[in-house]
N, C-alpha and C positions, 0 to 999 in steps of 0.2 A: 504493500500500500504506500510506502514512503515515496516511491517514484511518482505516484499519482498526485499526492499532496504537495510534492516538490514543484510541480508545474501548474497545478490547479489549486490555488490557495484560498478560494472563497467558497468551497463546497459546504453545503448544509450538513447537519448531523445525519439527516435521512440519506443524503447522497453518499456520505462516507460509509454509513452502515450497509447500504445496498452494494456499493463497490466492494466493500470488505467481505461480503458474503460470496462473491464470485469465485474466489480461490477454491474454497471447499466444494462448492456446487459443481464447478467444472472438473475438479479432480474426481469427484464421485461419479459424475455422468461419463467422463472420459474412460473410466475403468469398464463401463458397460458398452458404450457406443463411442467409437473413436472419431471425435470431431476436431480434436487438436492433436498433432503428432505427439507420440509418447515422449520424444526427446525434447519437446518444446513446452509441455504442459507446466513445468515449473517456472517458465518465463512468461506466464500468462499476463501479468500486469504490464510488463514492458512491451512484449511483442504483440499483444492482442488488445488489451484494454487501453493503454496509453496510445497505441497506434491508431485505434478507432477514434479516440478522443481528439486526435490531432485535427480532425475536421472542425472542431469547435475553436481552434486557434485561428481559423480562416474566416469563419462566419458565426455570428451569434444569432441563431434562428429566433425570429419574433414569435410571440405567443400566437398559437393557431396555425403555425406552419405545418404542412403535411409532408412527410418524408417516406419514401419507399426504399427499403434495403433489399437490393436484388442479389440473389445468391448469397444469403446471409450465413450459410453453414450453421454453426451452433449459436449464432447470434451476434456476429461482428460485421460491420461496426454498429449495427442498430441498437443493441442493448446498452452499451456504454453511452451512446448519444442520447437515448431515451432517458437515461438516468440524469444526464446533464441538463436536458430540456424538458422538464415535466409538463410544461404548458403547450408542448407540440405533440403532434400525432404521428406515430411510427407504425408502418406495416412492414413486416419481415417476410420475405418469401424465398423458398428454395425448392428445387425439383427433387431433392432427396428427403423422403419422409422422416427417416430416423434423425436427421440433423434438425429438422423443424421441431420434432418432438422434444429434443433437448432444449432448443431455444424457448419453446413454450413452457417447459417445466421450470427453467431458470426465471423466466418472466413471472410465473406464478409464485415461485419461492421468495422472490425479493419484493413482491407486491408492486410490480410495475404496471400502473393502471392506464398508461398512455401508449401502450404497445401491444400489438397482436402479431402472431406468427401463423403463416398459412402454407400448407404444402401446395405449391403452385409454380409452374414454369413462367418465366418472364413473358413468353409469347401469349400466355393466357390471362395475364393481369390486364384488366380493363380500366382500372381506376385512374384518376388524375391526381397528380402530386406536384408540390412546388419543387422538390428536389428528389433525385435518385442518387443514393449513395451505394458504393460497392468497394470490395477489396479484391483487386486482381481477378475478377470473375472471367473476363474475356477482353480481347483487344478493344481499344476505345472506339474505333469506327463501327465495330459490330454492336457494341453496347449502345452507342448513340442511335443507330438504326432501330434497335430493338425497343428502346424506351421513349423514342420521340413521341409516340402515341400517348404516353403517360404523363407528359409534362403539361401542367396547367398553364393556360394563357394569362391567368390572373396573378399579379405580383403582390407579395406581402413583405418582401425583404429588400434591403438596400442592394443586395446581390441578386442579380437576375436569376430566374428559375433555370434549372439545368442539372447537370451531372457533377457530382463530387466523388472522385474515385481515387483510391490509394493504390500506388504501383511501386514496384522496385525495379532497379536496373536502368537500362537505357530505354527511354520512352519516346525518343525522337521520331522513330518510324510510325508510332501510333498517333502522335500529335501532329505530324506533318500535314495531313489533310485539313486540319483546322487551325493552321498556324496564325491566322489573322485574329482569331478570337479566343483561342485556348490559353489558359494560364497554368503554369507549372510552378509549384512551391516546393522547395527542398525542406524536408522535415528536420534536417540537421540545423536549420536556422532557428528552430524552436527547442529542440532537444539535443543535449550534448552527448548522450550515450552513443557509443560506436555503432550499435545496431542500426541507428537511424540514418547513417550515411548511405547515399544512393537510394533513399526512400523518398517518394514524391507524393504530393497531393495535386491531382489534376482537376481543374475546374473548366467545364465546357458549358457555356450558356446555350440553351436550346429554345 
């Protein structure tokens, strides 16, 4: 937890409690259903929770904002973001039922009332959202094509509606088709830990 409070200093007691519950919950569920690699589960706060929360360093979602987490796996980045933004609405979807089951169980266990998880492929999601968030689900051009139908034309935030996705490594080939409008933020500008080098947050307005 120390790495979370190091970078997010104004968390409420409820948020600290909810984030604090994630370690045991994911260890317990990961022993039954592998949603985080066995080698990585002990790094859950740095590699998964803080990584997900990095989106909050780029945008502070206004109350009432709706966010779709596409390909959420066991609940990242959606669950940490839903903890940070209790006045916003989050929907988490994934095509793998067992992963969605874990996400929903974690949501229930920590009392997250602004978040739902559904076993659903991106192609079948019909809802409209202000933002779509994801963690390395697919190449950016494919993601943009898939979720364009889901981006609401009504704006609620200073940042225009669109995609916020977390990626690692060289992202130039993925962003090239959108070079006039895409923004790429290096996570190492926010977090000093070695793991965040060559990790990026990509914002694509749609």
